[in-house]
MMTF fields as JSON, N, C-alpha, C and O atoms, coordinates in Angstrom:
{
  "mmtfVersion": "1.0.0",
  "mmtfProducer": "UNKNOWN",
  "numBonds": 475,
  "numAtoms": 476,
  "numGroups": 119,
  "numChains": 1,
  "numModels": 1,
  "chainsPerModel": [1],
  "groupsPerChain": [119],
  "chainIdList": ["A"],
  "bondAtomList": [4, 2, 8, 6, 12, 10, 16, 14, 20, 18, 24, 22, 28, 26, 32, 30, 36, 34, 40, 38, 44, 42, 48, 46, 52, 50, 56, 54, 60, 58, 64, 62, 68, 66, 72, 70, 76, 74, 80, 78, 84, 82, 88, 86, 92, 90, 96, 94, 100, 98, 104, 102, 108, 106, 112, 110, 116, 114, 120, 118, 124, 122, 128, 126, 132, 130, 136, 134, 140, 138, 144, 142, 148, 146, 152, 150, 156, 154, 160, 158, 164, 162, 168, 166, 172, 170, 176, 174, 180, 178, 184, 182, 188, 186, 192, 190, 196, 194, 200, 198, 204, 202, 208, 206, 212, 210, 216, 214, 220, 218, 224, 222, 228, 226, 232, 230, 236, 234, 240, 238, 244, 242, 248, 246, 252, 250, 256, 254, 260, 258, 264, 262, 268, 266, 272, 270, 276, 274, 280, 278, 284, 282, 288, 286, 292, 290, 296, 294, 300, 298, 304, 302, 308, 306, 312, 310, 316, 314, 320, 318, 324, 322, 328, 326, 332, 330, 336, 334, 340, 338, 344, 342, 348, 346, 352, 350, 356, 354, 360, 358, 364, 362, 368, 366, 372, 370, 376, 374, 380, 378, 384, 382, 388, 386, 392, 390, 396, 394, 400, 398, 404, 402, 408, 406, 412, 410, 416, 414, 420, 418, 424, 422, 428, 426, 432, 430, 436, 434, 440, 438, 444, 442, 448, 446, 452, 450, 456, 454, 460, 458, 464, 462, 468, 466, 472, 470],
  "bondOrderList": [1, 1, 1, 1, 1, 1, 1, 1, 1, 1, 1, 1, 1, 1, 1, 1, 1, 1, 1, 1, 1, 1, 1, 1, 1, 1, 1, 1, 1, 1, 1, 1, 1, 1, 1, 1, 1, 1, 1, 1, 1, 1, 1, 1, 1, 1, 1, 1, 1, 1, 1, 1, 1, 1, 1, 1, 1, 1, 1, 1, 1, 1, 1, 1, 1, 1, 1, 1, 1, 1, 1, 1, 1, 1, 1, 1, 1, 1, 1, 1, 1, 1, 1, 1, 1, 1, 1, 1, 1, 1, 1, 1, 1, 1, 1, 1, 1, 1, 1, 1, 1, 1, 1, 1, 1, 1, 1, 1, 1, 1, 1, 1, 1, 1, 1, 1, 1, 1],
  "groupList": [{"groupName": "MET", "atomNameList": ["N", "CA", "C", "O"], "elementList": ["N", "C", "C", "O"], "formalChargeList": [0, 0, 0, 0], "bondAtomList": [1, 0, 2, 1, 3, 2], "bondOrderList": [1, 1, 2], "singleLetterCode": "M", "chemCompType": "L-PEPTIDE LINKING"}, {"groupName": "GLU", "atomNameList": ["N", "CA", "C", "O"], "elementList": ["N", "C", "C", "O"], "formalChargeList": [0, 0, 0, 0], "bondAtomList": [1, 0, 2, 1, 3, 2], "bondOrderList": [1, 1, 2], "singleLetterCode": "E", "chemCompType": "L-PEPTIDE LINKING"}, {"groupName": "ASP", "atomNameList": ["N", "CA", "C", "O"], "elementList": ["N", "C", "C", "O"], "formalChargeList": [0, 0, 0, 0], "bondAtomList": [1, 0, 2, 1, 3, 2], "bondOrderList": [1, 1, 2], "singleLetterCode": "D", "chemCompType": "L-PEPTIDE LINKING"}, {"groupName": "ILE", "atomNameList": ["N", "CA", "C", "O"], "elementList": ["N", "C", "C", "O"], "formalChargeList": [0, 0, 0, 0], "bondAtomList": [1, 0, 2, 1, 3, 2], "bondOrderList": [1, 1, 2], "singleLetterCode": "I", "chemCompType": "L-PEPTIDE LINKING"}, {"groupName": "ARG", "atomNameList": ["N", "CA", "C", "O"], "elementList": ["N", "C", "C", "O"], "formalChargeList": [0, 0, 0, 0], "bondAtomList": [1, 0, 2, 1, 3, 2], "bondOrderList": [1, 1, 2], "singleLetterCode": "R", "chemCompType": "L-PEPTIDE LINKING"}, {"groupName": "LYS", "atomNameList": ["N", "CA", "C", "O"], "elementList": ["N", "C", "C", "O"], "formalChargeList": [0, 0, 0, 0], "bondAtomList": [1, 0, 2, 1, 3, 2], "bondOrderList": [1, 1, 2], "singleLetterCode": "K", "chemCompType": "L-PEPTIDE LINKING"}, {"groupName": "GLY", "atomNameList": ["N", "CA", "C", "O"], "elementList": ["N", "C", "C", "O"], "formalChargeList": [0, 0, 0, 0], "bondAtomList": [1, 0, 2, 1, 3, 2], "bondOrderList": [1, 1, 2], "singleLetterCode": "G", "chemCompType": "PEPTIDE LINKING"}, {"groupName": "LEU", "atomNameList": ["N", "CA", "C", "O"], "elementList": ["N", "C", "C", "O"], "formalChargeList": [0, 0, 0, 0], "bondAtomList": [1, 0, 2, 1, 3, 2], "bondOrderList": [1, 1, 2], "singleLetterCode": "L", "chemCompType": "L-PEPTIDE LINKING"}, {"groupName": "TYR", "atomNameList": ["N", "CA", "C", "O"], "elementList": ["N", "C", "C", "O"], "formalChargeList": [0, 0, 0, 0], "bondAtomList": [1, 0, 2, 1, 3, 2], "bondOrderList": [1, 1, 2], "singleLetterCode": "Y", "chemCompType": "L-PEPTIDE LINKING"}, {"groupName": "GLN", "atomNameList": ["N", "CA", "C", "O"], "elementList": ["N", "C", "C", "O"], "formalChargeList": [0, 0, 0, 0], "bondAtomList": [1, 0, 2, 1, 3, 2], "bondOrderList": [1, 1, 2], "singleLetterCode": "Q", "chemCompType": "L-PEPTIDE LINKING"}, {"groupName": "HIS", "atomNameList": ["N", "CA", "C", "O"], "elementList": ["N", "C", "C", "O"], "formalChargeList": [0, 0, 0, 0], "bondAtomList": [1, 0, 2, 1, 3, 2], "bondOrderList": [1, 1, 2], "singleLetterCode": "H", "chemCompType": "L-PEPTIDE LINKING"}, {"groupName": "PHE", "atomNameList": ["N", "CA", "C", "O"], "elementList": ["N", "C", "C", "O"], "formalChargeList": [0, 0, 0, 0], "bondAtomList": [1, 0, 2, 1, 3, 2], "bondOrderList": [1, 1, 2], "singleLetterCode": "F", "chemCompType": "L-PEPTIDE LINKING"}, {"groupName": "TRP", "atomNameList": ["N", "CA", "C", "O"], "elementList": ["N", "C", "C", "O"], "formalChargeList": [0, 0, 0, 0], "bondAtomList": [1, 0, 2, 1, 3, 2], "bondOrderList": [1, 1, 2], "singleLetterCode": "W", "chemCompType": "L-PEPTIDE LINKING"}, {"groupName": "VAL", "atomNameList": ["N", "CA", "C", "O"], "elementList": ["N", "C", "C", "O"], "formalChargeList": [0, 0, 0, 0], "bondAtomList": [1, 0, 2, 1, 3, 2], "bondOrderList": [1, 1, 2], "singleLetterCode": "V", "chemCompType": "L-PEPTIDE LINKING"}, {"groupName": "CYS", "atomNameList": ["N", "CA", "C", "O"], "elementList": ["N", "C", "C", "O"], "formalChargeList": [0, 0, 0, 0], "bondAtomList": [1, 0, 2, 1, 3, 2], "bondOrderList": [1, 1, 2], "singleLetterCode": "C", "chemCompType": "L-PEPTIDE LINKING"}, {"groupName": "ALA", "atomNameList": ["N", "CA", "C", "O"], "elementList": ["N", "C", "C", "O"], "formalChargeList": [0, 0, 0, 0], "bondAtomList": [1, 0, 2, 1, 3, 2], "bondOrderList": [1, 1, 2], "singleLetterCode": "A", "chemCompType": "L-PEPTIDE LINKING"}, {"groupName": "SER", "atomNameList": ["N", "CA", "C", "O"], "elementList": ["N", "C", "C", "O"], "formalChargeList": [0, 0, 0, 0], "bondAtomList": [1, 0, 2, 1, 3, 2], "bondOrderList": [1, 1, 2], "singleLetterCode": "S", "chemCompType": "L-PEPTIDE LINKING"}, {"groupName": "ASN", "atomNameList": ["N", "CA", "C", "O"], "elementList": ["N", "C", "C", "O"], "formalChargeList": [0, 0, 0, 0], "bondAtomList": [1, 0, 2, 1, 3, 2], "bondOrderList": [1, 1, 2], "singleLetterCode": "N", "chemCompType": "L-PEPTIDE LINKING"}, {"groupName": "PRO", "atomNameList": ["N", "CA", "C", "O"], "elementList": ["N", "C", "C", "O"], "formalChargeList": [0, 0, 0, 0], "bondAtomList": [1, 0, 2, 1, 3, 2], "bondOrderList": [1, 1, 2], "singleLetterCode": "P", "chemCompType": "L-PEPTIDE LINKING"}, {"groupName": "THR", "atomNameList": ["N", "CA", "C", "O"], "elementList": ["N", "C", "C", "O"], "formalChargeList": [0, 0, 0, 0], "bondAtomList": [1, 0, 2, 1, 3, 2], "bondOrderList": [1, 1, 2], "singleLetterCode": "T", "chemCompType": "L-PEPTIDE LINKING"}],
  "groupTypeList": [0, 1, 1, 2, 3, 4, 5, 5, 6, 0, 7, 8, 9, 7, 9, 10, 4, 11, 6, 5, 5, 12, 5, 5, 13, 12, 14, 13, 7, 7, 15, 2, 16, 0, 17, 16, 13, 15, 4, 7, 13, 7, 8, 1, 11, 4, 9, 15, 16, 13, 5, 1, 2, 10, 16, 6, 5, 5, 18, 1, 19, 5, 5, 13, 3, 7, 7, 4, 2, 14, 3, 9, 3, 19, 1, 16, 5, 16, 6, 1, 14, 18, 5, 17, 14, 16, 19, 11, 9, 7, 1, 19, 19, 17, 5, 7, 8, 19, 11, 15, 15, 17, 1, 18, 2, 3, 9, 16, 12, 13, 19, 1, 7, 14, 4, 7, 15, 11, 18],
  "groupIdList": [1, 2, 3, 4, 5, 6, 7, 8, 9, 10, 11, 12, 13, 14, 15, 16, 17, 18, 19, 20, 21, 22, 23, 24, 25, 26, 27, 28, 29, 30, 31, 32, 33, 34, 35, 36, 37, 38, 39, 40, 41, 42, 43, 44, 45, 46, 47, 48, 49, 50, 51, 52, 53, 54, 55, 56, 57, 58, 59, 60, 61, 62, 63, 64, 65, 66, 67, 68, 69, 70, 71, 72, 73, 74, 75, 76, 77, 78, 79, 80, 81, 82, 83, 84, 85, 86, 87, 88, 89, 90, 91, 92, 93, 94, 95, 96, 97, 98, 99, 100, 101, 102, 103, 104, 105, 106, 107, 108, 109, 110, 111, 112, 113, 114, 115, 116, 117, 118, 119],
  "secStructList": [7, 7, 7, 7, 3, 3, 3, 3, 3, 3, 3, 3, 3, 3, 3, 7, 1, 1, 1, 7, 3, 3, 3, 3, 3, 3, 3, 3, 3, 3, 7, 7, 7, 1, 1, 1, 7, 7, 3, 3, 3, 3, 3, 3, 7, 7, 2, 2, 2, 2, 2, 2, 1, 6, 6, 1, 7, 7, 7, 7, 1, 7, 3, 3, 3, 3, 1, 6, 6, 7, 1, 3, 3, 3, 7, 7, 7, 7, 1, 1, 7, 7, 6, 6, 3, 3, 3, 3, 3, 3, 3, 7, 1, 1, 7, 3, 3, 3, 3, 3, 3, 3, 6, 6, 6, 2, 2, 2, 2, 2, 2, 2, 2, 2, 2, 2, 2, 7, 7],
  "xCoordList": [129.262, 128.289, 128.565, 129.192, 128.122, 128.408, 127.531, 126.331, 128.305, 127.497, 127.473, 128.333, 126.263, 126.075, 126.68, 126.083, 128.328, 128.669, 128.012, 128.008, 127.64, 127.414, 128.177, 128.02, 129.315, 130.334, 131.472, 131.124, 132.395, 133.839, 134.928, 135.283, 135.383, 136.519, 137.167, 136.852, 138.008, 138.421, 137.517, 137.161, 137.367, 136.787, 137.446, 138.106, 137.209, 137.746, 136.456, 135.442, 136.701, 135.745, 136.276, 137.471, 135.388, 135.734, 135.763, 134.725, 136.79, 136.89, 136.697, 137.159, 135.991, 136.119, 136.715, 136.392, 137.387, 138.357, 139.766, 140.414, 139.967, 141.005, 141.285, 142.389, 139.906, 139.792, 139.44, 139.393, 139.183, 138.616, 139.695, 140.801, 139.692, 140.699, 140.201, 139.373, 140.856, 140.159, 140.928, 142.149, 140.447, 140.903, 140.268, 139.089, 141.394, 141.192, 140.323, 140.791, 139.311, 138.635, 138.25, 137.891, 138.426, 137.981, 136.555, 136.091, 135.876, 134.471, 133.581, 133.46, 133.01, 132.254, 130.82, 130.548, 129.794, 128.618, 127.748, 127.521, 127.245, 126.498, 125.014, 124.385, 124.312, 122.897, 122.214, 122.82, 120.732, 120.187, 120.132, 120.262, 119.903, 120.112, 119.174, 118.754, 118.667, 118.051, 118.766, 118.11, 120.102, 120.99, 121.374, 121.813, 121.335, 121.808, 120.985, 120.124, 121.301, 120.828, 121.855, 122.967, 121.368, 122.012, 122.907, 122.452, 124.218, 125.045, 126.258, 126.377, 127.221, 128.121, 129.031, 128.867, 130.251, 131.044, 132.549, 133.22, 132.835, 134.387, 135.526, 135.394, 136.638, 137.598, 138.618, 138.853, 139.404, 139.862, 141.707, 141.996, 142.606, 143.713, 144.89, 144.926, 146.021, 147.004, 148.36, 148.713, 149.121, 150.35, 151.047, 151.512, 151.025, 151.914, 151.492, 152.2, 150.233, 149.605, 149.753, 149.791, 149.877, 150.089, 151.386, 151.665, 152.261, 153.643, 153.96, 154.606, 153.281, 153.036, 152.683, 153.255, 151.394, 150.94, 150.858, 150.105, 151.415, 151.588, 150.593, 150.659, 149.576, 148.208, 147.317, 146.153, 147.836, 147.145, 145.563, 144.819, 145.409, 143.84, 144.015, 143.724, 144.744, 144.725, 143.66, 143.956, 142.597, 141.893, 142.37, 142.992, 142.089, 142.683, 141.421, 141.454, 140.553, 139.529, 137.944, 137.977, 136.907, 135.694, 134.727, 134.788, 133.653, 132.439, 131.266, 131.55, 130.439, 128.994, 127.803, 127.045, 127.997, 126.448, 125.298, 125.365, 124.244, 123.09, 122.412, 122.355, 121.921, 121.457, 119.738, 119.173, 119.109, 117.865, 117.602, 116.596, 118.871, 118.872, 119.093, 119.118, 119.204, 119.42, 118.374, 117.281, 118.822, 117.336, 117.507, 116.497, 118.686, 118.935, 120.122, 120.88, 120.59, 121.917, 121.778, 120.788, 123.055, 122.719, 124.565, 125.541, 124.467, 126.146, 126.044, 124.915, 127.123, 127.46, 128.531, 129.171, 128.687, 129.518, 130.391, 129.847, 131.897, 132.977, 133.865, 134.237, 134.11, 135.432, 137.067, 138.086, 136.962, 138.252, 137.981, 137.627, 138.162, 138.097, 139.254, 139.746, 139.721, 140.752, 140.906, 139.876, 142.145, 142.234, 141.499, 141.429, 140.768, 140.077, 139.074, 138.731, 138.573, 137.571, 136.27, 136.414, 135.167, 133.736, 133.076, 133.421, 132.22, 131.737, 130.342, 129.665, 129.977, 128.591, 128.355, 129.414, 127.121, 126.777, 125.923, 125.293, 125.791, 124.901, 124.526, 125.323, 123.012, 122.608, 121.825, 121.14, 122.16, 121.209, 120.517, 120.352, 120.114, 119.089, 119.943, 119.365, 121.249, 122.056, 123.267, 123.519, 123.666, 124.831, 124.965, 124.391, 125.713, 125.662, 127.315, 128.22, 127.344, 128.695, 128.904, 128.027, 130.24, 130.671, 131.78, 132.866, 131.376, 132.646, 132.926, 132.033, 134.276, 134.695, 134.856, 135.019, 134.855, 135.06, 135.86, 135.901, 136.478, 137.158, 135.703, 134.572, 136.181, 134.845, 134.187, 132.973, 135.009, 134.564, 133.38, 132.315, 133.806, 133.08, 131.817, 130.923, 131.873, 130.753, 129.563, 129.014, 128.983, 127.705, 127.298, 126.084, 127.872, 128.082, 127.871, 126.855, 128.562, 128.492, 127.118, 126.373, 126.786, 125.203, 124.152, 123.062, 124.41, 123.229, 123.054, 121.926, 124.336, 123.819, 123.679, 122.951, 124.191, 123.731, 122.597, 122.044, 121.932, 120.233, 119.649, 118.985, 119.6, 119.123, 118.977, 118.053, 119.826, 119.853, 119.278, 118.704, 119.336, 118.832, 117.346, 116.818, 116.661, 115.381, 114.871, 114.623, 114.716, 114.275, 112.969, 112.376],
  "yCoordList": [124.001, 123.786, 123.425, 122.394, 124.232, 124.229, 123.122, 123.041, 122.087, 121.336, 121.714, 122.25, 121.274, 122.032, 120.902, 119.862, 121.325, 120.326, 120.793, 121.926, 119.904, 120.443, 120.015, 120.48, 118.777, 118.574, 117.993, 117.123, 118.16, 117.22, 116.988, 117.876, 115.897, 115.817, 114.274, 113.594, 113.711, 112.681, 111.636, 111.865, 110.739, 109.568, 108.31, 108.103, 107.477, 106.095, 104.996, 104.912, 104.285, 103.26, 102.133, 101.918, 101.131, 99.755, 98.57, 98.206, 98.251, 97.344, 96.0, 95.886, 94.993, 93.797, 92.599, 91.411, 93.068, 92.081, 91.77, 92.624, 90.251, 89.992, 90.211, 90.234, 90.4, 90.733, 92.342, 93.014, 92.664, 94.039, 95.258, 94.929, 96.178, 97.079, 98.412, 98.728, 99.235, 100.787, 101.418, 101.448, 101.92, 102.709, 104.207, 104.522, 104.977, 106.451, 106.899, 106.623, 107.454, 107.885, 109.587, 110.192, 110.04, 111.389, 111.51, 111.216, 111.996, 111.937, 113.406, 114.26, 113.38, 114.775, 114.225, 113.153, 115.024, 115.074, 116.159, 117.273, 115.584, 116.195, 116.552, 115.578, 117.671, 117.486, 117.659, 118.01, 117.311, 117.146, 118.491, 119.565, 118.335, 119.406, 119.251, 118.098, 120.156, 119.699, 118.847, 118.041, 118.796, 117.875, 116.467, 115.544, 116.168, 115.09, 114.755, 115.539, 113.568, 113.114, 113.511, 113.896, 113.385, 113.809, 112.235, 111.092, 112.693, 111.249, 111.716, 112.769, 110.431, 110.826, 109.762, 108.581, 110.833, 110.31, 109.865, 110.695, 108.688, 108.447, 108.298, 107.565, 108.79, 108.796, 108.095, 108.393, 106.995, 105.946, 106.504, 106.89, 106.483, 106.529, 105.949, 105.489, 105.724, 104.927, 105.653, 106.777, 104.6, 105.331, 106.217, 107.345, 105.543, 106.27, 107.534, 108.31, 107.792, 109.067, 109.929, 111.093, 109.679, 110.52, 111.024, 112.192, 110.109, 110.524, 111.822, 112.853, 111.358, 112.298, 113.718, 114.658, 113.744, 114.947, 115.317, 114.594, 116.156, 116.306, 116.995, 117.162, 117.502, 117.617, 116.444, 116.636, 115.172, 114.149, 113.842, 112.88, 114.888, 114.524, 114.616, 115.561, 113.112, 112.955, 111.772, 110.775, 111.887, 110.447, 109.404, 109.584, 108.438, 107.339, 106.351, 105.925, 106.081, 105.561, 106.465, 107.568, 105.795, 106.542, 105.666, 104.584, 105.853, 105.196, 106.01, 107.087, 105.956, 106.655, 105.819, 104.935, 106.523, 106.139, 106.973, 108.111, 106.449, 107.042, 107.316, 106.439, 108.515, 108.618, 108.198, 107.75, 108.388, 107.648, 106.223, 105.811, 105.576, 104.138, 103.849, 102.723, 104.884, 104.962, 104.495, 105.047, 103.383, 102.888, 103.618, 104.162, 103.795, 104.442, 104.875, 104.37, 105.867, 106.568, 106.414, 106.721, 105.869, 105.801, 105.794, 105.136, 106.554, 106.23, 105.452, 105.231, 104.252, 103.049, 103.438, 104.489, 102.171, 101.925, 100.848, 99.892, 101.054, 100.089, 100.458, 101.563, 99.109, 98.982, 99.171, 99.387, 99.049, 99.013, 99.902, 99.429, 101.205, 102.284, 103.133, 103.18, 103.846, 104.8, 105.676, 106.112, 106.033, 106.972, 107.945, 108.44, 108.563, 109.806, 110.05, 111.153, 108.805, 108.516, 107.963, 107.187, 108.284, 107.745, 107.076, 107.557, 106.089, 105.18, 105.841, 106.514, 105.541, 105.765, 104.717, 104.18, 104.025, 103.259, 104.002, 104.937, 103.818, 103.899, 102.747, 101.948, 102.617, 101.188, 101.88, 102.901, 101.026, 101.085, 99.844, 99.0, 99.859, 98.772, 97.471, 96.427, 97.58, 96.693, 96.426, 95.301, 97.239, 97.255, 98.132, 99.218, 97.637, 98.435, 98.792, 98.019, 100.481, 100.828, 101.128, 101.487, 100.904, 101.755, 102.786, 102.614, 103.917, 104.805, 105.547, 106.011, 105.732, 106.47, 107.896, 108.113, 108.976, 110.195, 110.616, 109.928, 111.809, 112.835, 112.864, 112.862, 112.894, 112.894, 114.294, 114.44, 115.266, 116.785, 116.76, 117.378, 115.984, 115.763, 115.099, 115.589, 113.832, 112.776, 113.522, 113.339, 114.205, 114.553, 115.592, 115.721, 116.08, 117.001, 115.981, 116.094, 115.22, 114.125, 113.528, 113.684, 112.867, 112.015, 113.012, 112.671, 114.239, 115.086, 115.623, 115.84, 115.851, 116.405, 115.09, 115.327, 113.889, 112.797, 112.506, 112.149, 112.684, 112.517, 113.717, 113.221, 114.665, 115.89, 115.825, 116.436, 115.139, 114.547, 113.467, 113.388, 112.562, 111.387, 111.17, 110.275, 111.77, 111.751, 113.194, 113.689, 113.899, 115.295, 115.326, 116.394],
  "zCoordList": [90.377, 91.163, 92.719, 92.961, 93.76, 95.131, 95.737, 95.472, 96.737, 97.267, 98.823, 99.522, 99.104, 100.815, 101.684, 101.96, 102.209, 103.005, 104.613, 105.094, 105.043, 106.353, 107.522, 108.651, 107.08, 108.328, 107.61, 106.81, 107.649, 107.255, 108.297, 109.072, 108.285, 109.393, 109.354, 108.378, 110.303, 110.291, 111.396, 112.552, 110.763, 111.814, 111.486, 110.468, 112.444, 112.555, 112.215, 112.909, 111.145, 110.817, 111.219, 111.017, 111.923, 112.586, 111.067, 110.516, 110.739, 109.517, 110.341, 111.477, 109.71, 110.079, 109.003, 109.008, 108.364, 107.459, 108.562, 109.167, 108.575, 109.244, 110.655, 111.198, 111.277, 112.897, 112.595, 111.564, 114.232, 113.991, 113.705, 114.134, 113.284, 113.142, 112.884, 112.03, 113.8, 113.253, 112.148, 112.308, 111.074, 110.123, 109.843, 109.679, 109.844, 109.709, 108.191, 107.086, 108.335, 106.925, 107.045, 108.055, 105.866, 105.789, 105.408, 104.307, 106.477, 105.915, 105.831, 106.71, 104.461, 104.051, 104.131, 103.591, 104.873, 105.009, 104.375, 104.847, 103.088, 102.164, 102.46, 102.876, 102.355, 102.66, 101.162, 100.15, 101.267, 99.955, 99.253, 99.841, 97.793, 96.975, 95.926, 95.831, 95.016, 93.641, 92.902, 92.242, 92.819, 91.88, 93.023, 92.337, 94.197, 94.642, 96.054, 96.453, 96.759, 97.981, 98.835, 98.473, 100.215, 101.216, 101.56, 101.608, 101.747, 101.999, 102.996, 103.623, 102.92, 103.554, 102.839, 102.532, 102.676, 101.755, 102.607, 103.221, 102.518, 103.068, 102.328, 101.348, 102.511, 101.682, 102.369, 103.54, 101.662, 102.804, 102.5, 101.367, 103.414, 103.232, 103.418, 104.559, 102.742, 102.805, 103.117, 102.761, 103.977, 104.359, 103.199, 103.36, 102.112, 100.919, 100.536, 99.895, 100.951, 100.481, 101.331, 100.931, 102.676, 103.882, 103.788, 104.059, 103.379, 103.117, 102.081, 102.269, 100.999, 99.716, 99.802, 99.251, 100.773, 100.702, 102.322, 102.974, 102.889, 104.361, 104.881, 106.099, 104.254, 104.815, 105.091, 105.444, 104.939, 105.203, 104.535, 104.72, 103.812, 102.982, 101.708, 100.975, 101.309, 99.79, 99.949, 100.607, 99.422, 99.178, 98.33, 97.283, 98.766, 97.781, 97.258, 96.104, 97.96, 97.354, 97.998, 98.542, 97.792, 98.016, 98.354, 97.769, 99.305, 99.632, 99.687, 100.21, 99.461, 99.768, 100.439, 100.041, 101.662, 101.982, 102.092, 102.556, 101.684, 101.207, 102.585, 103.446, 102.753, 104.228, 104.168, 105.166, 103.014, 102.73, 103.398, 103.977, 103.126, 103.44, 105.282, 105.779, 105.907, 107.082, 108.162, 108.297, 108.954, 109.829, 110.942, 111.39, 111.592, 113.036, 113.005, 112.176, 113.842, 113.846, 115.744, 116.408, 116.249, 117.504, 118.3, 117.94, 119.166, 120.263, 120.583, 121.02, 120.686, 121.268, 122.045, 122.011, 122.963, 123.851, 123.082, 122.529, 123.064, 122.294, 123.53, 123.926, 124.055, 124.679, 124.044, 124.7, 122.904, 122.222, 121.002, 119.922, 121.219, 120.011, 120.307, 121.434, 119.249, 119.568, 120.714, 121.228, 121.241, 122.371, 122.343, 121.218, 123.292, 123.628, 122.667, 122.241, 122.316, 120.86, 121.569, 122.514, 121.202, 121.386, 120.155, 119.076, 120.123, 119.138, 118.729, 119.507, 117.312, 117.103, 116.348, 116.022, 115.793, 114.83, 113.861, 114.355, 112.782, 111.591, 110.942, 110.448, 110.929, 110.349, 108.946, 108.889, 107.98, 106.627, 106.549, 107.429, 105.301, 105.176, 104.744, 104.444, 104.728, 103.925, 105.328, 105.76, 105.673, 106.51, 107.984, 108.053, 109.107, 110.046, 110.355, 110.67, 110.106, 110.304, 111.86, 112.646, 112.131, 113.354, 113.31, 112.759, 113.974, 113.787, 114.885, 115.593, 115.129, 116.253, 115.956, 114.755, 116.748, 116.755, 118.05, 119.069, 117.888, 119.208, 119.945, 119.46, 121.384, 122.134, 122.125, 122.276, 121.949, 121.614, 120.386, 120.419, 119.433, 118.465, 118.058, 117.368, 118.62, 118.753, 118.737, 117.65, 119.385, 119.573, 118.227, 118.072, 117.588, 116.528, 115.369, 114.683, 115.171, 114.291, 114.279, 113.311, 115.309, 115.557, 115.364, 114.903, 115.692, 115.656, 114.147, 113.704, 113.295, 112.225, 111.198, 110.234, 111.235, 110.628, 110.506, 109.466, 112.013, 112.237, 111.468, 110.557, 111.42, 111.13, 109.515, 108.978, 108.816, 107.38, 107.022, 105.936, 107.798, 107.685, 107.965, 107.305, 108.746, 109.48, 109.64, 110.74, 108.343, 108.364, 109.042, 109.192]
}
């Protein structure tokens, strides 16, 4: 069964454990289908995995954000983000996520997330 992947790529997610830290995550944005809901799937990476798989795309763990739970998605200004990146926030009914993407990609991530979360 083929899923409707709208966008995929590497983002940075701001972690708040033990201080603020940016963590690389592989993200897959999936649209609604007859069998599933629109969602953003995050795959976390560890250094050992990157060494084992030179493509750098071996997922360790997975987190799913259901887009139907989104309240708002906005570009944001963060003084402390990875080099050549801009940030955006995705707010759900129970959590606020902060992501950073390469500057050329930020607008396409925000636009596609909004398109699926607020049809």
